[in-house]
N, C-alpha and C positions, 0 to 999 in steps of 0.2 A: 676543216670542220670534223672530217672523219676521225683526225687524230687529236682531238682537243683534250682529251684525257691523258693521253701521253705526253702533250705538253704542258698541260697543266701541271702535271706530275714532276717533270723536268725543271721548270721553272720557278716552282713554289713548293717544294716537297715538303716543307711544313705544314702545309695545307691538309696534307693526307692524315694528321693526326686527328682533323673534325670532319668525319664524313658530311656531314651537311655543308658545311662550308666548301669543301672538296667538289661536291656535287653541282651546287649553285654557281662557284668557278667556272666547272666544264660548260654549264649550260650557257651562262653568259658570253664565254669565248664563242663558242658555236654560233649564237644568235647575234654577235656583233663583228663575224668575221666579213660578210658582206659590203662593210662599211669602207674596205680596202678598196673595193671596186669604185665607189664614189669619190674617195679620197685621191685616188690616181687620176681620176677624170679631171677633178678638181685640180690637180697640181699641172696637168697639161694644160688646159684653159688659162692658169695662172701664169704659167711660163710664155704662152702667146701673147697673152694681153701685156704683161710686162716689157716683151720684146717690142710692143708696138708704143711704149711709154704710156700705157693706160694702167693706173695703180689703184683706182678708185674701186671697181668690182672684187678684184682681189684680196683687198684691205677689208673690205665690207662682210665679204663670204664667211670667216668664221663667226661673227655674229649669230647667222641662223641657225649653226649648231648649239650655241648657247641658248638660243629661246626655243629650239626644239627640244632641249634636255629639260628646260625649265616647265616648257608646257606639257611635257609628259608626264612630270609630278602632279600636276593638279587635274588633268583630263583623264590619264591612261592610269596612272598608278591606284585610283581608289576604287577601279574595278578587278585588280590583280589579287588572288590571295599572296603572291609574293611580290610586294610593290617594286623590288629593286628592278625587275624584268622592265619595267616600264622606261627607267633609264636607258635600257640597252635598244628599246625600241627606238627612243627618244634620239639616240645617236645616229640610228640608220637614217632616219628621216632627215637630220641635220645635215649628214654627210650628203643625202641626195639634192638637198636644197642647196648646199654650199656651191655643187656644180650646177644646178639650173640657173641660179641666179648670175651666172656669168654668161649663158648662152645669148641672151639679146646682145651683150657689148660684142661678144665673137660674131655675131650676125651683122651688126653694124661696120665693123671691121673687114668683112668678108671672107671669115675664117671660122663660119658653122660648120662644125665636122660632119662630115659626110662618111657612110661605112664603104671600106674599100680594103681589098685583099691584095692590090698592089704592090709589092715588096721592093722592085727593080729600081726606085728612085735612088740615086747613089747617096742622095742626103739622107734617106733612112738608114741606110748600110752605116754612114759615118756617125748617125747617133747613135746606133746600136752599139758600134764599137766604143764611143766614149762612154754609153751607158752603164756599160760594165762593171768599171772600176766604180763609177759615182754609185752604183748601187750598193756593190761591197762597203762602201764608205757608209752610206745608210744604214746597212747590215751591222759594221762596226758600233755604230750609235744604239742601235737596239740591244746588242750584247752588253754594253756598258749598262743599259736597263736589266736586262738580264741578270748579271751579275749582282746588282743591288737587290732584286726581288729574291734572288736565291738566296742571299745572305740573312737579307731583313726577314723571310717568310719562316726561319728558324730561331728570331726572338722572340721577347714576349709579344703578348697578346697587344695588337693596336699600332706595332712597329711598322708595317708596311702602310699602313694609312696614315702616320704621321710624315713619313717620307713622299707620299704621293701628295698630299694637301701641300707640304712645302713646296714640292715641285711645280706645282700650279701656280703657286704665288709668284714663284721664280720666272714663270713663262710669261708674265705680264710685261716686266721690262723688257724681256727678251724679245718677245712678240710684238710689241709697240715700237720699241725701238731698234733693237739689234738686227730685226727681220728687215724693218723698214728700211734702214740705211742699206743693208746688204741688197735687197729688191732695187733700190734705186740707183745704186752705182754699179752693179752688173751691166745693164746696157752700155753706162758709159765708157766702163773700163773696156768693153769687148769692142767698143769702136776705135778705141785709141789703139789697142791691139792690132787691129785691122789695117788702119791706117800707120801703125808703126812709129806713132807720136808717143816715144818713150818719156820723155821730158813729163807730158801732160799725164801720162800713165803713172808715175811716180808721185807726182803733186795730188792727183787723184785720191792713189792709194792712202798718202800721209793724211790728207783732208779726211777721208773716211773714217780712219782710225780716231782721229782726234774728235770728231764728233760722236763717236760712240762713247769714246771714255768723258766725254762731256757730260753726256746723258746718263751714264751707266755708273759713273763713280758715285755721284749723289744718291741715285737710286740703291746702291750697295749700302750706303750709309744710313740713308732712311729706313729700307728694309730691317737692320740690322738693329736699329734704335727701337724701331716702331713694330718689332717682331712680334711680340706678345701681343700688344694691343691689338695689331691686324687681325691676328689669328681670333683673338677671342671676340673682335666685333663682328667678324665674318662669319665665324663657325659655331661659336660655343652656344650652343641650344639642343633641347632634346637628350639624345643620346651622347652628344660631344660635349662633355663637361670640361671641368678645368684641367685635369690630369690630361686629357686630350689635348687641349690648348695647350699646355706646357709641352708636351711631348712635341707639337708639331712647330712650336715657336723654336725648340732647340735645334731641330732639323733644320730649319729656316737660316737660323745662325749660321750653321757649316755650308748651306748652298749659297749663302750670298757672297761668300770668299771666290766663288767662281762665277759670279755674274760678269766682270769686266772681261777676265778671259774667254768665255764662252761667247759673249758678243764680238771681240774682236776676232777670235777664230774663225766665227761665221764670215766676216768679212773678208779673211784671208783665204779663205777657202773658194769665196766667188772670184778673188784675182787669179788662182789655179784654173778655175773654170774658165775664165776670160781667155785663157792662154790657152783653151784646148788641153789643159793637162790636168785631168781627173784620177791620175794614178797615183802623184805624189800625196795629195791630202788623205789619201786611203791610207798608204804605207805609213805616214806618219800618225794618224788616228788608231792602227794596229799597235803602234808603238803606246799611245796613251792607254790603251786597252788594257795592256799587259800590266802598267803600271797602276791602273784601276783595281785590277785583283791583287796585286802586291800591298797597295793601300788598304784595301778590303780587308786583307789577312790580318794586317799589323794593327789597325785600328778597330777593328769591331769589338775586339776584347776589352780594352779601356774605356772606350767611347760608345758601344752599344750601336743603335741606329745613327746616333749623331756620328759616328766614326765612318760609317759608310757615306753620308752625306759630303762628308768633310773628304773622303778618299776622291769623290765625283768630283770636287773644286781641285783638288790637286793633281788628279789627271788633266782636268781642262787644262790647267796652267802649265802643264807639260806641253799639250798639245800645241797652245797658243806661241810657247817659247821657241819650240820645235819650226813650225812655220815660219816665225819671224826671221831665225837663222837663216831658215832655207832660201827665204824671199830676199834676204840680204846678200847672201852670195852668188844668186843669180842676178840680182839686178844692183848692187851695189847700195849706195845711201838713199833712203826715200824720205829723208826728214824726220831722222831719229830724233835728233835734238829738238825740234819741234813739237815732236809728240809728247817727249818727256818733259819738257818746259809746260806743256798744255795740261799734262796730268797732273803735274805736281800743282799747279793751280787750282784745277777741279778738285783736287785733294785737301787744300787749304780752305778753299771756299764751302767743301762738304762738312770739313771739320766744325766751323764755326755752325752751319745749317744745323747738323747733329747736335752739338751742344744744346742750342735752341730749342730744338724739338723735344728734347729729352727733359728739359727745363719745365716745358709747356704740360707735357704729359705728368710729371713729376708734383709739379704745383697743384694741377686740377685734381691730381688724385683720381685715375682711371678706373681704379678696382672700388666694386660696389655699388659703382653709377648704374641709372637707368639706360635703358637701350639708346633714349633719345638724346639723354647727357652724353653717352660715350660717341654716338655720330657727332655731337658738336665739337667735343673736344679734339677728336681725329680730324675733322675739317678744319679746326685752327690750327693743329700741328702742321697739318700739309700745306697751308696758307702761309704760315709764317717760315716753314721749311723751303717753300718756292722763293719768296719773297727775298730771303736771307741769302739763298745760293746766288739769284740774280745778282742782288746789289754786291754781295761779295766778287762774285766773276768780274762785275763791271770796275768795281775798286782796282782790281788784279790785272784788269786790260787783257781780261781773256778775249782772243780774238775770234774763237767760237761763239761767243755770246753776242758780237758784233756782228756776225754772219746770219746767226738767227733772227736780229732784229730787224735786219734787211730783209731777210727773206718774207717774216711776217708780214712787214709794211708793204712788200710787194704783192704778196698774197691778198693784202687788203685793200 
């Protein structure tokens, strides 16, 4: 908080050309820094509950962040001279709620945290050793964000916002599906490693990658085809006009290319964590960071902010490819043929789905419609897309479709 001015200048040097924008950014950075404390406590609580195979509370906790931010717009913003500070306050409140909502579940399992300064437990020492490389890995992810912000802050007005809004839309399938699969598979992988059940370990790894592909390949096609309609429907109002909608949709086009590699990388990173190997993913992430910087330099000229989004996707692809190569060398085959066959089937089904939802949007004439009509058209396109993908997957006899069907029946 003390060095927020220097941090903002380092990360967004282009903002310094506008003193008011720079000053507000510094103030917002200082105000939101305590969020790190709450998100850290939330992550620890989530880790404990996931290890106990309790996924509900960790899954719903981010909802409270969204609710707090939305509430701050209506409850706090009207009383502030600079309304944007209300959002920062909402982030702090939401961060606290994300942690607090998990406390009853921790208590139910007998893991309610109590203050302690005893660091002699050997498990704590082991965690600190493992945490070092993992923390560096998270730092690499943040450095990738820093690289993107540094380049985009020097581009035309609005470039930073276009990339931000597009990345938020990307986080939806990543958060709902990619993180969910990673969270669910990590305890199983860790248990199989501890029991040295390597055949089961390979099957679990192959299955997790196939499920991620089965969900995220159609999500990629859907986001690409519906990029502008989604941005237009969600954001275009007030100061966010058609130019901003176009800019955000362009950034989303390029971000969608990295959706599958990013999702698969998260699963593969969880595999290394289950092996108590936190160093290898970090080294690979550092390689991808170098590629990201190089790609940014190459692509920002011809493609502007779109090139920065593409650089992120390409570096994620490099990261995923290297993780796969290292795992194959370490464990041999783990169902690569099955993964490829499943991915090809999902791609074929997604292509049919993409063509049909494009026709729905094109025939309906999305442009110029009122809000209610656009919502109806978008809902229709989504329904058509889901039904088409399911039907196509069944026709292609995709194994993951059969699994999801059985899983839903079992849950019902």
